[in-house]
C-alpha positions as CSV (number, residue, x, y, z in Angstrom):
1,X,99.7,64.9,73.3
2,X,96.7,65.2,75.5
3,X,96.3,68.8,76.7
4,X,93.3,68.6,79.0
5,X,93.5,68.2,82.7
6,X,92.3,64.9,84.2
7,X,91.3,65.0,87.8
8,X,92.0,62.1,90.2
9,X,91.0,61.8,93.9
10,X,92.6,59.7,96.6
11,X,92.3,59.4,100.4
12,X,95.0,57.6,102.4
13,X,97.7,58.1,105.0
14,X,100.1,60.9,104.0
15,X,103.0,58.5,103.7
16,X,101.1,56.5,101.0
17,X,100.0,59.6,99.1
18,X,103.4,61.1,99.0
19,X,104.8,57.7,97.8
20,X,102.7,57.7,94.7
21,X,104.8,57.6,91.5
22,X,104.2,59.5,88.3
23,X,102.7,57.5,85.4
24,X,104.8,58.3,82.2
25,X,101.6,58.1,80.2
26,X,99.3,60.1,82.4
27,X,99.4,63.4,80.6
28,X,98.3,66.6,82.4
29,X,96.7,65.5,85.7
30,X,95.4,67.0,88.9
31,X,95.6,64.8,92.0
32,X,93.2,65.9,94.8
33,X,94.7,64.2,97.9
34,X,93.2,63.8,101.3
35,X,95.2,62.7,104.3
36,X,93.0,60.5,106.6
37,X,95.1,61.1,109.7
38,X,97.2,64.0,111.0
39,X,100.8,64.0,109.6
40,X,103.9,66.2,109.8
41,X,105.5,66.0,106.3
42,X,109.2,66.8,106.2
43,X,111.0,68.0,103.1
44,X,113.4,65.6,101.3
45,X,116.5,67.2,102.8
46,X,115.3,67.8,106.3
47,X,116.8,65.9,109.2
48,X,114.7,63.7,111.4
49,X,116.0,65.3,114.6
50,X,114.1,68.5,114.0
51,X,111.0,66.7,115.2
52,X,109.9,66.0,118.8
53,X,108.8,62.4,118.4
54,X,107.2,62.4,121.8
55,X,105.0,65.4,120.9
56,X,104.1,63.7,117.7
57,X,103.0,60.5,119.5
58,X,101.1,62.6,122.1
59,X,99.2,64.5,119.3
60,X,98.7,61.4,117.2
61,X,100.7,62.9,114.3
62,X,102.5,60.6,111.8
63,X,105.9,61.9,110.8
64,X,106.6,61.2,107.1
65,X,108.9,62.5,104.4
66,X,108.1,63.6,100.9
67,X,110.4,63.4,97.9
68,X,110.3,67.1,97.1
69,X,112.1,69.9,98.9
70,X,111.1,72.7,101.2
71,X,110.1,72.9,104.9
72,X,107.8,70.9,107.1
73,X,104.0,71.0,106.4
74,X,101.3,69.9,108.9
75,X,98.4,68.0,107.5
76,X,95.2,67.8,109.6
77,X,92.1,66.2,108.0
78,X,89.5,68.7,107.1
79,X,91.9,71.7,107.7
80,X,93.8,72.0,104.5
81,X,93.5,71.6,100.7
82,X,96.2,69.4,99.1
83,X,96.3,69.5,95.3
84,X,99.1,68.0,93.2
85,X,99.5,69.2,89.6
86,X,101.4,66.9,87.2
87,X,102.8,67.6,83.7
88,X,104.6,65.0,81.6
89,X,108.2,65.7,80.4
90,X,108.1,67.6,77.1
91,X,104.8,69.3,77.9
92,X,104.7,73.0,76.7
93,X,104.5,74.0,80.3
94,X,107.7,72.3,81.1
95,X,110.6,74.5,82.0
96,X,114.2,73.3,82.4
97,X,114.9,75.9,85.0
98,X,113.5,74.6,88.3
99,X,113.1,78.0,89.9
100,X,111.2,79.5,86.9
101,X,109.1,76.4,86.4
102,X,106.7,77.4,89.2
103,X,105.6,80.6,87.6
104,X,102.6,79.4,85.5
105,X,101.2,77.5,88.4
106,X,101.5,80.4,90.8
107,X,99.7,82.6,88.3
108,X,96.9,80.0,88.0
109,X,96.5,80.0,91.8
110,X,96.3,83.8,91.8
111,X,93.5,83.7,89.2
112,X,91.7,81.0,91.1
113,X,92.0,82.9,94.4
114,X,90.6,86.0,92.8
115,X,87.6,84.0,91.6
116,X,87.2,82.8,95.1
117,X,87.1,86.4,96.4
118,X,90.7,86.6,97.6
119,X,91.9,89.3,95.2
120,X,95.4,90.8,95.6
121,X,97.3,87.5,95.9
122,X,100.7,87.7,94.2
123,X,103.3,85.3,93.0
124,X,106.7,85.6,94.8
125,X,109.5,86.1,92.4
126,X,112.6,85.7,94.5
127,X,114.2,83.9,97.5
128,X,114.6,87.1,99.4
129,X,111.8,86.2,101.8
130,X,113.3,82.8,102.7
131,X,114.7,82.7,106.3
132,X,116.3,80.1,108.5
133,X,113.0,79.3,110.1
134,X,111.4,79.4,106.6
135,X,113.7,76.5,105.6
136,X,112.3,74.6,108.6
137,X,108.6,75.4,108.3
138,X,107.2,75.7,104.8
139,X,104.7,78.5,105.6
140,X,107.3,80.6,107.5
141,X,109.1,81.5,104.2
142,X,108.4,82.3,100.6
143,X,110.1,80.8,97.6
144,X,109.7,81.7,93.9
145,X,106.3,80.8,92.5
146,X,104.6,80.6,95.9
147,X,101.6,82.8,96.5
148,X,101.2,85.4,99.2
149,X,98.4,87.7,100.3
150,X,100.1,90.8,101.5
151,X,102.8,89.6,103.9
152,X,100.9,86.3,104.6
153,X,101.9,83.2,102.7
154,X,98.8,81.5,101.2
155,X,99.9,78.7,98.8
156,X,102.9,76.5,99.6
157,X,104.5,74.8,96.6
158,X,107.2,72.1,96.1
159,X,108.2,70.0,93.1
160,X,109.5,66.6,92.4
161,X,110.9,65.7,88.9
162,X,111.5,62.4,87.3
163,X,112.1,61.3,83.7
164,X,108.3,60.9,83.4
165,X,107.5,64.5,84.3
166,X,107.0,67.0,87.2
167,X,104.8,66.7,90.2
168,X,104.0,70.1,91.7
169,X,102.6,69.8,95.2
170,X,100.3,72.6,96.4
171,X,98.9,73.2,99.8
172,X,96.6,75.9,101.4
173,X,95.6,75.9,105.0
174,X,92.0,76.2,106.1
175,X,93.4,76.5,109.7
176,X,96.9,77.4,110.8
177,X,97.9,75.4,113.9
178,X,100.8,77.4,115.2
179,X,100.8,75.6,118.5
180,X,101.2,72.2,116.9
181,X,104.0,73.4,114.7
182,X,105.8,74.7,117.8
183,X,105.4,71.5,119.7
184,X,106.3,69.2,116.9
185,X,109.3,71.2,115.7
186,X,110.6,72.4,119.0
187,X,114.1,70.8,118.6
188,X,114.5,72.4,115.1
189,X,113.1,75.8,116.2
190,X,115.5,75.9,119.2
191,X,118.5,75.5,116.8
192,X,117.6,77.8,114.0
193,X,115.6,80.6,115.7
194,X,113.9,81.9,118.8
195,X,111.4,79.3,120.0
196,X,108.7,82.0,119.6
197,X,109.7,82.7,116.0
198,X,106.3,81.5,114.7
199,X,104.3,83.7,117.1
200,X,104.1,86.7,114.8
201,X,104.0,84.8,111.6
202,X,101.3,85.8,109.1
203,X,99.7,82.8,107.4
204,X,96.7,83.3,105.1
205,X,93.9,80.7,105.1
206,X,91.2,79.8,102.6
207,X,87.6,79.6,103.8
208,X,85.7,78.2,100.7
209,X,85.1,74.5,100.8
210,X,87.8,72.2,99.4
211,X,85.7,71.1,96.4
212,X,85.2,74.7,95.3
213,X,88.9,75.4,95.6
214,X,89.7,72.4,93.4
215,X,87.1,73.2,90.8
216,X,88.2,76.8,90.6
217,X,91.9,76.0,90.3
218,X,91.3,73.4,87.6
219,X,89.3,76.0,85.6
220,X,92.2,78.4,85.9
221,X,95.0,76.1,84.8
222,X,96.4,76.7,81.3
223,X,94.7,74.9,78.4
């Protein structure tokens, strides 16, 4: 079995990038993905009515759905780093327990962030930080394997599994657009929390350029 990481890059609309399927013969892979237009990406179990479609149209934001779980994520070109890490079924990194399966990737992100000058990042080990608003907005909560810097979430993770393997989806923000999240998810926020629930939210961002983040993460992945 091939153990090295092969890096692939793709740019397209978020709906197309999220629709990509795993290749059973691809081995360990890293997909560096770039959305070419703003998009609000809902988790696989989220309802469509959490979104204000008029606000999405006004802001020019495509509303799409991914096939992995978790809360909504806003993608704005040039303002985030989106990296998917793929392993084939049967890989030594594979773990049957879905919750525990994020641990090695979260640890790799911590090593990479330290190399980028963001020491002190830690992997979350429990669901205790998950809240109702956190189930609506990815970066408003913490799940096992995700990475935080102090009280601020830094790396959001989700996972999709098929018979071919697992696709771990990773995102870090270069800029946190709280106002867009509040506009786009106003219906959902009004039902699960105070409309100002995101006002005091701590979200950590990454300043180094996307390519440096990618190169550093790949260097820190298990061999």
